[in-house]
C-alpha positions as CSV (number, residue, x, y, z in Angstrom):
1,X,38.6,47.0,124.9
2,X,35.9,49.6,124.3
3,X,34.3,50.2,121.0
4,X,31.3,51.6,119.2
5,X,29.8,50.9,115.8
6,X,27.6,53.3,113.9
7,X,26.5,54.2,110.4
8,X,27.3,57.2,108.4
9,X,23.8,58.5,107.6
10,X,25.0,60.2,104.3
11,X,26.5,57.1,102.6
12,X,25.4,54.3,104.8
13,X,29.0,53.1,105.5
14,X,29.7,51.3,108.7
15,X,32.1,53.1,111.1
16,X,34.0,51.8,114.1
17,X,35.4,53.7,117.0
18,X,37.8,52.2,119.5
19,X,39.7,53.5,122.6
20,X,43.1,54.9,122.1
21,X,45.2,51.7,122.5
22,X,43.0,49.7,120.2
23,X,42.2,52.4,117.6
24,X,44.0,50.5,114.7
25,X,41.1,48.0,114.8
26,X,38.8,50.6,113.5
27,X,40.4,51.2,110.1
28,X,41.1,47.5,109.8
29,X,37.4,46.7,110.2
30,X,36.3,49.5,108.0
31,X,38.8,48.8,105.2
32,X,39.7,45.2,105.3
33,X,36.5,43.6,106.5
34,X,33.9,46.3,105.8
35,X,30.5,44.5,105.0
36,X,32.2,41.3,103.9
37,X,30.6,38.7,106.2
38,X,32.5,35.9,104.4
39,X,35.8,37.4,105.3
40,X,34.7,38.0,108.9
41,X,33.4,34.5,109.3
42,X,36.7,33.1,107.8
43,X,38.7,35.0,110.4
44,X,36.3,33.9,113.2
45,X,36.6,30.2,112.1
46,X,40.4,30.5,112.2
47,X,40.4,32.0,115.7
48,X,37.9,29.5,117.0
49,X,40.0,26.6,115.7
50,X,43.0,27.5,117.8
51,X,43.5,25.3,120.8
52,X,45.7,25.6,123.9
53,X,48.1,23.2,122.2
54,X,48.4,25.3,119.1
55,X,51.8,27.0,118.9
56,X,51.5,28.4,115.4
57,X,50.2,31.8,114.2
58,X,48.1,32.6,111.2
59,X,48.6,35.8,109.2
60,X,46.3,37.4,106.8
61,X,47.8,40.2,104.7
62,X,45.3,42.8,103.5
63,X,45.5,45.8,101.2
64,X,46.3,48.3,104.1
65,X,46.5,46.1,107.2
66,X,47.6,42.7,108.2
67,X,46.3,40.6,111.0
68,X,48.3,38.0,113.0
69,X,46.3,35.5,115.1
70,X,47.4,33.0,117.7
71,X,45.7,31.1,120.5
72,X,46.7,33.9,122.9
73,X,46.1,37.1,121.0
74,X,45.4,39.0,117.8
75,X,47.5,41.8,116.4
76,X,46.5,44.2,113.6
77,X,49.2,46.2,112.0
78,X,49.3,48.7,109.2
79,X,51.3,47.4,106.2
80,X,53.0,50.8,105.8
81,X,54.6,50.3,109.2
82,X,56.2,47.1,108.1
83,X,58.7,49.0,106.0
84,X,61.7,50.2,108.0
85,X,61.8,54.0,108.3
86,X,64.8,56.2,108.6
87,X,63.7,58.9,111.0
88,X,65.6,62.1,111.7
89,X,66.5,62.5,115.3
90,X,64.3,65.6,115.8
91,X,61.2,63.6,114.7
92,X,61.7,60.5,116.9
93,X,59.1,61.5,119.4
94,X,56.6,62.1,116.6
95,X,57.3,58.7,115.1
96,X,56.6,57.0,118.4
97,X,53.1,58.5,118.4
98,X,52.6,57.4,114.8
99,X,53.7,53.9,115.5
100,X,51.2,53.6,118.4
101,X,48.5,54.4,115.8
102,X,49.6,51.7,113.3
103,X,49.2,48.6,115.4
104,X,46.9,47.2,118.1
105,X,46.9,43.9,120.1
106,X,44.2,42.3,122.2
107,X,43.3,38.9,123.6
108,X,41.9,36.3,121.2
109,X,38.6,36.0,123.1
110,X,38.0,39.8,123.2
111,X,38.7,40.0,119.5
112,X,36.3,37.2,118.7
113,X,33.5,39.0,120.7
114,X,34.3,42.3,118.9
115,X,34.3,40.7,115.5
116,X,31.0,38.9,116.2
117,X,29.5,42.2,117.3
118,X,30.7,43.8,114.0
119,X,29.0,41.0,112.0
120,X,25.8,41.5,113.9
121,X,26.0,45.3,113.4
122,X,26.6,45.1,109.6
123,X,23.7,42.6,109.2
124,X,21.2,45.1,110.5
């Protein structure tokens, strides 16, 4: 997973950019975590408490995105994509592209490293 964090020099807002298959992590970080270290540390604690014997998942529902965590991986999904859509046949190819931009999955360890990097970035 490749990513880059930077600041908007006009308003000082933290911005995240991710590669195509992980791009949903960017708006999740920007909107759901933002500069809230308490929220980020809470998620990190949950992820670090999973053990190989843990079979359960933990879900945090945010305003725009939800995150599902397990020992194996982490998934971020746009809440809007949780509602079933009736799509006309001629738009089915377009909806596939849209759905790829509404969720992302990565390994738990990679996600922990990324979120720790975000915390370090927003503290600067």
